[in-house]
C-alpha positions as a printed NumPy array, in Angstrom:
array([[ 54.525, -22.554,  22.457],
       [ 57.47 , -24.896,  22.055],
       [ 57.948, -27.369,  19.22 ],
       [ 56.499, -30.333,  21.117],
       [ 53.356, -28.394,  22.054],
       [ 53.111, -27.28 ,  18.408],
       [ 53.419, -30.906,  17.2  ],
       [ 50.773, -32.169,  19.612],
       [ 48.405, -29.309,  18.8  ],
       [ 48.67 , -29.961,  15.052],
       [ 48.401, -33.739,  15.381],
       [ 45.245, -33.417,  17.494],
       [ 43.4  , -31.98 ,  14.5  ],
       [ 41.258, -34.244,  12.348],
       [ 42.937, -35.722,   9.271],
       [ 46.439, -34.443,  10.075],
       [ 49.663, -36.251,   9.235],
       [ 53.224, -35.392,  10.193],
       [ 55.817, -35.817,   7.438],
       [ 59.359, -34.973,   6.338],
       [ 58.843, -34.654,   2.549],
       [ 61.605, -32.074,   2.054],
       [ 64.26 , -33.962,   3.988],
       [ 65.057, -34.555,   7.658],
       [ 65.266, -30.857,   8.56 ],
       [ 61.74 , -29.71 ,   7.641],
       [ 58.758, -30.96 ,   9.647],
       [ 55.502, -30.666,   7.691],
       [ 51.901, -31.03 ,   8.835],
       [ 49.243, -31.831,   6.271],
       [ 45.488, -32.199,   6.378],
       [ 44.231, -34.689,   3.793],
       [ 47.565, -34.428,   1.991],
       [ 47.678, -30.608,   1.853],
       [ 50.262, -28.593,   3.801],
       [ 49.009, -26.201,   6.471],
       [ 52.115, -25.844,   8.686],
       [ 55.849, -26.433,   8.448],
       [ 58.944, -25.673,  10.459],
       [ 62.676, -26.077,  10.119],
       [ 64.192, -28.464,  12.634],
       [ 67.719, -27.147,  12.206],
       [ 66.986, -23.498,  13.01 ],
       [ 68.152, -21.752,  16.169],
       [ 64.816, -19.928,  16.474],
       [ 61.529, -21.83 ,  16.449],
       [ 59.604, -20.375,  13.505],
       [ 56.581, -21.821,  11.73 ],
       [ 55.189, -21.17 ,   8.252],
       [ 51.395, -20.996,   8.272],
       [ 48.868, -20.353,   5.546],
       [ 46.86 , -17.164,   5.967],
       [ 44.116, -15.195,   4.275],
       [ 45.955, -12.549,   2.174],
       [ 44.337,  -9.527,   3.848],
       [ 44.813, -10.947,   7.315],
       [ 48.427, -11.847,   6.457],
       [ 49.242,  -8.206,   5.727],
       [ 47.432,  -7.026,   8.847],
       [ 49.284,  -9.509,  11.064],
       [ 52.649,  -8.465,   9.614],
       [ 51.867,  -4.805,  10.311],
       [ 50.654,  -5.567,  13.832],
       [ 53.403,  -7.979,  14.976],
       [ 57.128,  -7.616,  14.308],
       [ 57.585, -11.384,  14.793],
       [ 55.3  , -12.224,  11.848],
       [ 56.82 , -11.811,   8.384],
       [ 56.073, -12.91 ,   4.84 ],
       [ 56.454, -16.668,   4.441],
       [ 60.054, -17.768,   4.03 ],
       [ 60.417, -19.833,   0.827],
       [ 56.629, -19.712,   0.364],
       [ 54.09 , -17.702,  -1.642],
       [ 54.253, -14.504,   0.378],
       [ 50.676, -13.598,  -0.472],
       [ 49.292, -16.643,   1.345],
       [ 51.936, -17.642,   3.895],
       [ 53.423, -16.065,   7.011],
       [ 56.472, -17.073,   9.   ],
       [ 55.744, -16.709,  12.711],
       [ 58.402, -16.637,  15.406],
       [ 56.707, -18.92 ,  17.94 ],
       [ 59.246, -17.971,  20.601],
       [ 57.732, -14.479,  20.638],
       [ 54.067, -15.284,  19.916],
       [ 51.678, -15.999,  22.757],
       [ 50.263, -19.53 ,  22.915],
       [ 46.796, -18.138,  22.238],
       [ 47.943, -16.317,  19.094],
       [ 49.96 , -19.332,  17.924],
       [ 46.956, -21.633,  18.323],
       [ 44.702, -19.126,  16.575],
       [ 47.077, -18.907,  13.604],
       [ 47.405, -22.705,  13.395],
       [ 43.605, -23.032,  13.483],
       [ 43.238, -20.396,  10.758],
       [ 45.793, -22.125,   8.519],
       [ 44.192, -25.534,   9.044],
       [ 40.709, -24.182,   8.28 ],
       [ 41.854, -22.393,   5.11 ],
       [ 43.281, -25.65 ,   3.801],
       [ 40.174, -27.633,   4.79 ],
       [ 37.945, -25.045,   3.097],
       [ 39.972, -25.469,  -0.111],
       [ 39.694, -29.271,  -0.209],
       [ 37.683, -30.993,  -2.903],
       [ 34.188, -32.221,  -2.021],
       [ 35.513, -35.77 ,  -2.051],
       [ 38.296, -34.992,   0.426],
       [ 35.943, -32.983,   2.641],
       [ 33.567, -35.94 ,   2.751],
       [ 36.456, -38.276,   3.582],
       [ 37.636, -35.924,   6.325],
       [ 34.124, -35.816,   7.807],
       [ 34.16 , -39.599,   8.228],
       [ 37.4  , -39.623,  10.252]])
């Protein structure tokens, strides 16, 4: 999955915005104001930070050499995935998982707002 496919996949999800809150070199995707994916735009290798269930995060890191603890993130909950080495199916699955974890953690008010979109 290349960066444009990644962008389009994330933006197709309900309630998602695309932002540059950390400066022009870090592209961030949020659902209802909460980050679920981010990537550096100035990197040579296309890598994405994605939220992950802690047990699954460890399992994925053990299973795939291109998945490591989240760079500059809480390593318990975030993975950095080299999207140049991940299959499109795996990349989409990991994006979906990250998005759903964030949605599940939203307040009742935000969940209700998301449902109306």
